[in-house]
N, C-alpha and C positions, 0 to 999 in steps of 0.2 A: 504493499499499499504505499502511495506516495505521501510524503509530509506535505503539509499545507504550504510551507514556503517554497518548496520545490514546484508546486503546482502554480503558485503566484509567478515564479520565475519563468516557467515554461509559458504561461499565458502572456507575460509581458513580452517575451521573445516572439511569440506568434504574432502579436499586434504590431511590433516594430518592424517585422519583416513584410507586413501588409502595407506599410506606409511608403509613399514614394521617397525617393532619395531626396535630400535636402538640396535646395537650389545653390548653385555656386555664385560667388561674387568674383568677377574677372575685371582686372584693371587694364586699361589701354592709356598710354601716355600720349599726349599731343606735344610734339617737339619741333623746334626750329630746325635741328640737326640730329640725324640718327644714322643707324648702320646703313639705310638705304638712301642717304642723302639728305637734301634739305626739305623741310616741311613734310613731316611724316607722322603717321600713327605708329606707335610701337607697343604691341605687335600690330602689323597691318592685317593679319588673317587671324580669326579666332574661331575655334569650334566651341559650341555651346550647346546646351540641351534646353527644351522648353521650360520656362520658369527661372532660367539663370539671369543674373544681372550684370550687365556690362557697365563699368564706371569709366567714363572718358575723362581723364584728369589733365588739365592744363599745366603740363610740366613747365612750359615756356609760355609767355604772354602772346596775346593776339590770336587765339585760336578758339574755335567752337567745333561742336560735333553735331551733325544732324543727319537723318536718313535722306537717302536719295529717293525721291518719290517714285521713280520709275524702276527702282530695284528693291523691292519689298514684298514679302509673301502676301498673298490675298488675305484681306482681313486683319493684317498687322497694324498696330497703332504707330503712326509716324512720331518721331522725336526730333525736336530742334532745341539744342542747348544754346545758352547765352554766352557771349563772348567772355572769356577769361574765367568761366565757372564750370564746375564739374557737370557733365551731362550724364543722365542715367538712362539706360535702355534696358527694359525687362523684356526679354524675348519670350513671346508666347506661342508663335506658330513656327512650325518647321519650314525650312527654305533658306534663301539667302538675302541678307540685309546689307545693302550698300550704304556706307557712311562717308560723308565728306566734311571738310572744313571749309566753310563757304568763302572766307577770305583767301584761302590758299588752294581752292578747288582746281584752278587752270594750272597750277604749279604741281599737280599730282598728289595732293594731300587727300587720299581716300583710304578706306579700309573696308573689309569684307568679313561679316559674321555669318558663319555656317551654323544653322540650328538644326539638329538631327541629320538625317540622311536626305539631302535634296534629290529630286528626280533629275533625269537627264533634260527633260523640259525646263526645269528651273535653271539649270546651267546654260542651256541655249538661250533662254530669255534674258539672263543676265549678260551674256556676251553680246546680245543684240542692242543693249541700251547704249545710247550715244553719249559719250563723255568727251571733255576736252583731251586733246592728244596725249599729253603726259599723264593725265588721270587714267586714260584708257590703258596705257602701258602698265601702269602699276596695278589696275584692276585686273588686267589679264594674267599678270603674275600671281595674284591672290587667287583668281578662278582656277588657275592650274593645280592649286593645293586642295581643291575640294574633292572629297572622296566619299 
């Protein structure tokens, strides 16, 4: 016969295993200069799960982070951060989230957040989005990491 405390432990373990994994907090830095050159998000490619929270930190001044309206999963909530302030994106839907720094968008300051396992159609649609030339080059490099 199981002891009452053993039953309580077994019951607690069963409840814990039925709960979804805790959401992760992920930090992305907005920098004037980084490993990939001038005006970058680091990291510029992030893998996340639905419910995760991405914090875009203005490591250097004069940056913001906002979603690219044409590169967002259907039904996902857009995000637009203020200049020189942390921007927070809670990813709710699987797919690809394009991110830009508006003042430095034409200089290629973009990032990509992959949530879950995107479909081939998601990747094709993201590759078809028109971006400024340098932003397109960096976004294509990020899209090459999608798996």
